[in-house]
Every structure is written in structure tokens, then in C-alpha cells.
N, C-alpha and C positions, 0 to 999 in steps of 0.2 A: 548423563553427560551434560556439563554446563555449556550453554550456547550463548553467544553474543547476539542479541535480538534487537533489530531496529524496528521500532513501532512507529509507523506514520499515521498520525491522527489528524483528521480534517473535519472538524465541526466547530462553528463559531460560538455555540451556546453551551456554557458549562453546566446548565441544569437539564440538558437534553438526555433522552434515553441513550443516545449514542455516547454521550460523555460518561454515563454510568457503565456502559459496556467497556469503554476505554479504561476506566479505573479498574474494573474487575479483571480485565486482561492483564494489565501491567502488574497488579497485585498478585495474581496467580502465577505469572511468569517469575516474579521475584521470589515468591514462596517456594517455587520449584528449584530455586537456586540459580536461575539464569541471570546473566548480565544484561540489563535492559537499557537501551538508549531510547528514551521516550521523546519522540519528536512531534510536538503539538504545533502543527504548521501555523495555526491562527495565533496561538499564544506567543510563538516566536516571531511573528510578523513576517513570515516568508513572503517574498515578493514573487508572485507567479508569472510576471510578465517577462517573456523572452524579448530582450531588446534587439534593436536593429544590429547593434555591434555584436551581440552574442550570436545572432544568426549568421552574420558575415563571417565570423570566426568559428563557426560550428564544427567544421572538419579540421581545424588547425589545432592539433594535439598539444602544441607548445603553449597555447593560451586559452583554449576553450573552457577549461575548468576554473579559471581565476575568479569569475564572479560568484561561483557557488562552491568554492573549494572545500569549505567546512562541511557542506552536505555531501559532497563526493566522498570525502574522507570517512564520514559516518557510514555511508553505504558500503564502501570498500572494507570497512572493519567488520561488518555484519556477517553472521553465519546463517541467520534466519531473518526473514522480512515479514512483518505483520502490517497489513493495511487496514485501517479502520475508518470508514467514511459512510455517510448516507449516499443514496442514489437520488439525485435531483434531476428531473427532466430527462430521465433515462441515461444519465451520465454522472461521473464523479464531480464533486465541487471543483470550481475553477482553480482553487489553490492547489489541489492535488494534481490536477492535469498540468498546471504550470510547473509543479515539482518534477513531474515526469519529463516535460519538455526541456527544462533547464538542467536537470541533474543526470538524466539517462543519456549521456553524451557519447559520441564516438571516443573510443579509448577508455570509456568507463563501463557502460553496459554492453557495448559491442565494439569490435574492431573490424576495420575494413581490410579484406584480403582479396586481391584480384577483383575488386569491384563488388564484392559480396560482404554483407554484414555477418560476422561470426560472433556468437554469444561470448560474453566476457565476465559474467557474474557467477562463474563456476564455484566460487566460495560460498554461495548461498545454498544451503542444504535443505531449506524448508521455506515454504511460502504459504501464508494464511491471509485471507481477506475476510473481514467481518463487515457486512454491509446491511443496510436497512432500506427498504423500498416503501414508498407510500402506496403504490399500486400493487396489484396482484401479480402472481407469477405469470398468469396468462397474458396480461397486458404487457409485461416485460418480454415475454416470448414473441408477441406480435411485433414488438419494436426491435427484435433481434438481441435484446439484452446485452448492449455493448460493454457494460462494466464486467460482466461475467466473462465475456470473450477476451477482454483486455487482460484479465488475470490468468485465465485458464489456457490462453493461447500465446499472447505476446510475452507477458512476464515469465510464464513457464518456459518459454523458448530461450530466455536469457540466462536462466540459472542452471545449476548442476542437473545434468540429464537424470531422469527418473526420481528427482527429488519429490517428496510429497507436496501436493498443492491442495489446500483446503479452501473452499469457498462457502462460508457460512452466511446465509442470507435470511433475513426476516422480511417476508413479503407482506403486504397489506398492513403496514405499520399504522395507517390512518384508522384502521378498525381493530387493531390488536387489543386483546384484553390483558389484564394484569397477569393472568395465567400464561398467555402467549409470551409476554415479555419475560416472565420469570423462567419459563422453559428455555427460551433462547439465551438468556443470560447464563443459565446452567450449562448449556451447550458450548458457549464461548469459554467459560471457565474450564470445562473439560478439555477443550482443544488446547488451551494454554498448558494445562497439566500434562498433556501427552506430547508436547512439542519435542 
């Protein structure tokens, strides 16, 4: 089945290992016949700053999308979402966090019903995150591993119920060998091929 996939990539260095993961993911998705919307947040110059005006109009569905309409449209067209980013200081890069803050708006990722947020991304049938950590899995666990929770709890709760959620993480990137990186790259390609 051909799927429209939105790939969100957040790394500023085109020669990084994460950039190689990104290229491999996009290539594998295309080889599998999927329609890929490759959103390189740094290359596109996405502004992560939620402005005062945006926050004031956050719950006003008649205007809240305007500053990021193109990104909202891309998200609403997607049937699968792939997030590719390093983990820095136990969190995602600011540009990706800013994308979440500015694009995952009321009326987009959730709707308010009787004062409660109800998920609104039911069209997304698959969620994959590809992340790399400088530190170990144990260090991340001690810190609560916020990126993993964001994907496996918050984002999972916004998409179609029971949709597959994959969290592919390379821990200890600072000490990873060529063999470690090659094995992880193969895992990422395999996930793309099975989307």
C-alpha cells in the first residue's frame, strides 16, 4: 500500500550521521513506492519561535493556522509521520520543539470538546521516530527519557488508535563504532521498508 509520509528532519549538519540516516530513510521509503514529503526543518529555515500573537490566538481556530498554514497542510495530508532528530541535553532540537509548538495546534492535532482535548490526527496510521543519543540508555532512563515519552505517549495519543509506533534509538553515539552505526542504519532502512 502506498502511503503519504511526512518526514520531519531536524539536524543542522549535512555531514552528520543523522543526515546519513535521513537520506537512507527517505531513499528507502521512495524505493518502497511511498509518496514522501521530506521536511528538512533547518534547510527550509523553519522559525521555531512561537510569537506573542500566535500564543494570543492559539485557541482561535479562525486564525491560529495562518502563520504555519503550509506546515499544517503538510501534516494533514500525511498518512504516516517519521521524526528524525538527535537528542541533545535529553530533548529534541529547539527547531523540532518549535515545530510541535507552532503546528500541533487546536483544530489541527486536537480539538477541544467540553473543555477536553480530543485527538485529531486520526489519518496518521503509522508513527516512527529515529533518534540518536550521545549518552547511554541508562543516563537517559535516569533523566526520564523525555523524547521517548513525547513520541510513545503524547504523539501516540494524537494519531489513529492502535497505529504502530516505532522508536528507533541509537544510544551512546559518542562511543559508537562503525559496526554500531552500520547496524543502526540497517535497522532504519528495514523500518522504512516495512512501513
